[in-house]
C-alpha positions in Angstrom: 25.1 6.9 -26.7 26.7 6.3 -23.6 25.1 6.8 -20.4 25.6 4.5 -17.1 23.5 1.3 -16.5 22.3 2.7 -13.2 20.9 5.1 -14.3 18.6 4.1 -16.6 17.7 1.5 -13.9 16.7 4.2 -11.5 15.1 6.7 -14.2 13.1 3.6 -15.3 12.0 3.5 -11.6 10.4 6.8 -11.2 8.9 6.8 -14.8 7.6 2.9 -14.4 9.4 2.8 -18.1 10.6 -0.6 -19.5 14.3 -0.6 -20.9 13.4 0.0 -24.1 11.6 3.3 -23.2 14.1 4.0 -21.2 16.8 4.3 -23.9 14.9 5.5 -27.0 13.6 8.2 -24.4 17.8 9.1 -23.4 18.8 8.7 -26.8 16.4 11.6 -28.4 16.7 13.9 -25.5 20.3 13.5 -25.8 19.7 15.0 -29.9 16.1 17.4 -29.0 15.3 15.8 -32.4 15.3 12.6 -34.5 13.6 9.9 -36.2 13.0 6.6 -35.4 16.1 5.4 -37.7 18.3 7.5 -36.3 16.9 6.1 -32.5 16.7 2.5 -33.0 21.1 2.4 -33.7 21.9 5.0 -30.4 20.0 3.2 -28.3 20.7 -0.2 -29.4 16.9 -0.5 -30.1 15.8 -3.3 -32.7 14.4 -0.6 -35.7 11.4 -3.3 -35.4 10.6 -2.4 -32.2 11.1 1.2 -31.9 7.8 2.7 -34.1 6.2 1.0 -30.5 8.0 2.6 -28.6 7.9 5.9 -29.9 4.1 5.5 -29.7 4.6 4.9 -26.1 6.2 7.3 -25.3 4.2 9.6 -27.1 1.1 8.7 -25.8 2.5 9.2 -21.9 3.7 12.3 -22.8 7.3 11.7 -22.9 7.9 13.6 -27.3 5.8 14.6 -29.4 5.2 13.9 -32.4 7.0 16.5 -35.4 4.9 16.2 -38.8 6.4 16.0 -42.3 8.6 13.2 -44.5 11.1 12.1 -42.8 8.3 12.0 -39.8 10.8 13.4 -36.8 10.2 13.3 -32.3 11.0 15.7 -30.5 11.5 15.0 -26.9 9.9 17.9 -23.9 11.4 18.8 -21.9 12.2 16.8 -18.4 10.5 19.1 -16.2 7.7 19.1 -18.7 7.4 15.0 -18.6 6.9 15.0 -14.6 4.4 17.4 -14.6 2.4 16.1 -17.7 3.0 11.5 -16.0 1.9 13.7 -12.2 -1.1 14.2 -14.6 -1.6 11.4 -16.2 -0.9 9.6 -13.4 -3.8 11.5 -11.7 -6.2 11.0 -14.3 -6.1 8.0 -14.6 -6.2 6.4 -10.5 -9.2 9.0 -10.7 -10.7 6.8 -13.7 -9.2 3.5 -11.8 -10.8 4.8 -8.9 -14.5 5.0 -10.1 -14.9 2.4 -11.8 -14.0 0.0 -8.5 -16.9 2.8 -6.8 -19.6 1.9 -9.3 -18.6 -1.6 -9.1 -20.1 -1.8 -5.6 -23.5 -1.8 -6.9 -23.3 -3.7 -10.8 -24.1 -7.0 -11.1 -19.7 -8.5 -11.9 -19.7 -8.0 -7.2 -22.7 -9.9 -6.5 -21.7 -12.6 -9.1 -18.2 -12.4 -7.4 -19.1 -12.2 -3.6 -21.5 -15.9 -5.3 -18.2 -17.6 -5.9 -16.7 -16.0 -3.0 -19.5 -17.6 -0.8 -20.3 -20.9 -2.2 -16.3 -21.8 -1.9 -15.6 -21.1 1.8 -18.9 -22.9 3.0 -15.3 -25.6 2.2 -12.7 -24.3 3.7 -12.0 -24.4 6.9 -12.0 -21.9 9.3 -7.7 -22.6 10.5 -7.6 -22.6 7.0 -7.5 -19.0 6.4 -4.5 -18.3 7.1 -2.2 -16.1 5.4 1.3 -13.8 4.9 1.8 -11.1 4.3 4.7 -8.9 3.6 5.0 -5.4 3.6 3.6 -2.7 5.8 0.9 -1.2 3.2 0.0 -4.6 2.9 -0.2 -5.3 6.4 -1.9 -2.3 7.0 -4.5 -2.6 4.1 -5.7 -5.9 5.9 -5.5 -4.8 8.8 -8.1 -2.2 8.0 -10.4 -4.4 6.1 -10.7 -7.1 9.6 -11.5 -3.8 11.5 -14.3 -2.5 9.0 -16.0 -6.9 9.5 -15.1 -6.5 13.3 -18.6 -6.8 15.0 -17.6 -6.5 19.4 -13.9 -5.9 20.1 -10.4 -5.0 18.3 -7.4 -5.4 20.8 -4.1 -3.7 19.5 -1.3 -4.0 20.7 1.5 -2.1 18.5 4.7 0.1 19.4 5.4 3.4 20.1 6.5 4.2 16.2 3.7 2.0 15.2 1.2 4.2 17.3 2.1 6.9 15.1 2.3 5.0 11.8 -2.0 3.7 12.8 -3.2 6.6 13.6 -3.3 8.2 10.2 -3.7 4.4 9.0 -7.2 3.4 11.1 -8.4 6.1 13.0 -11.3 7.0 10.2 -12.5 2.9 10.1 -11.4 2.6 14.5 -14.4 6.3 14.1 -16.6 4.0 11.8 -16.2 0.8 14.6 -16.8 3.0 17.4 -20.3 4.6 16.1 -21.2 0.3 15.3 -20.8 0.0 19.3 -18.0 -2.2 18.8 -15.3 -2.0 21.8 -11.7 -0.3 21.3 -8.8 -1.5 23.0 -5.3 0.9 22.5 -1.9 -0.5 24.4 1.4 0.8 23.4 5.0 2.7 25.2 3.3 5.7 25.8 6.1 9.0 26.1 6.3 11.9 25.3 7.6 11.4 21.3 3.3 10.0 21.3 0.7 11.0 23.9 -0.8 14.4 21.5 -1.6 10.9 18.6 -2.8 8.3 22.1 -5.0 11.4 23.1 -6.4 11.9 19.8 -6.7 7.5 19.9 -9.4 8.1 23.2 -12.1 9.2 21.2 -12.6 6.0 19.8 -11.0 3.4 22.6 -9.0 3.2 25.7 -5.9 3.7 25.8 -3.1 2.0 28.0 0.9 2.2 28.3 2.9 -1.0 28.2 6.1 0.8 28.9 8.4 -2.4 29.7 5.7 -4.5 30.5 5.5 -6.0 26.3 6.9 -5.4 23.7 4.7 -7.0 20.4 2.6 -5.8 17.3 -0.5 -7.7 16.9 -4.6 -7.0 16.1 -6.6 -9.1 17.7 -11.2 -8.7 16.1 -14.3 -10.6 17.8 -12.0 -13.0 19.7 -11.9 -15.4 16.5 -9.0 -13.2 14.2 -5.6 -12.5 15.0 -2.5 -10.9 12.9 0.6 -10.7 14.7 3.8 -9.0 13.2 7.0 -11.0 13.1 9.7 -8.5 13.0 11.3 -5.5 15.1 9.8 -2.5 13.5 12.6 -0.2 15.0 15.6 -2.8 13.1 13.5 -3.4 9.6 12.9 -1.3 6.6 8.9 -0.8 5.9 8.9 -2.8 3.0 10.1 -6.0 4.4 8.0 -6.4 7.5 6.1 -9.7 7.8 3.0 -9.8 9.3 0.8 -13.5 9.9 -3.3 -13.7 9.6 -4.4 -16.4 11.5 -9.1 -17.3 12.1 -8.1 -19.7 15.0 -10.1 -19.0 18.0 -8.3 -20.7 20.2 -5.2 -19.0 20.0 -6.7 -15.4 19.9 -9.2 -16.5 23.2 -6.0 -17.4 24.4 -3.7 -14.7 23.8 -6.8 -11.8 24.2 -7.2 -13.2 27.8 -2.6 -12.7 29.0 -3.8 -9.3 27.5 -6.9 -8.5 29.5 -4.5 -10.1 33.2 -1.9 -6.9 32.0 -4.4 -4.7 31.0 -5.8 -4.5 34.6 -2.6 -2.6 35.0 -1.7 -0.8 32.3 -1.7 3.3 33.4 -5.0 4.6 31.2 -4.9 7.1 29.2 -6.9 10.6 30.3 
């Protein structure tokens, strides 16, 4: 079987298969139906592993086992495999989500919180810091910070950043507003994000910083700060990097600087 390594690597990523699984699957697709021994020879996968691999592929919905002697395996149409894999992923995600939701009222979460509470007592506030890589991780951490806000939230972002944040954090900001948290958002505003800026007006004061500042940061309750290190116009989302720190001194200093600029910003009406 001659299949380019580049193609196999791409299939592995798309379908989340290991190297042996993708080799055996490709071999079976090239034959339609075959025995484990034949597939081992074609795919160069050790015979001792082939049955395990075939069993795994069957469970994932990639192939069927044909009854009889010798046992043969049947390839499914790739379109059918895609639908099966999608359905399995959705069911798996639903099960995991329900399990995590049920954890809210479980004693396991109480125990975990107990461990965290005890451990955090020994941590200096300035030690509560870390770096985050990848835009999705940044937004996940940002959402956590917002959910813990009690008094104020200050967000400075870019034009495209404002559009992205609407989908990522708007629901959480709506809850913050209901709790009485004061929210301010500043970004360059033009025709590309004016509509989003007006939507943000429902939960926050919004100011236009066009020409005054280019930065990406968020301050929570004047003591937590997260700032992004890279220009989002120049780097891929997967390479985005942010720093989170718990520092009242620096957060208040940065917020004071922002307050002076905020007075002169044109506010969205």
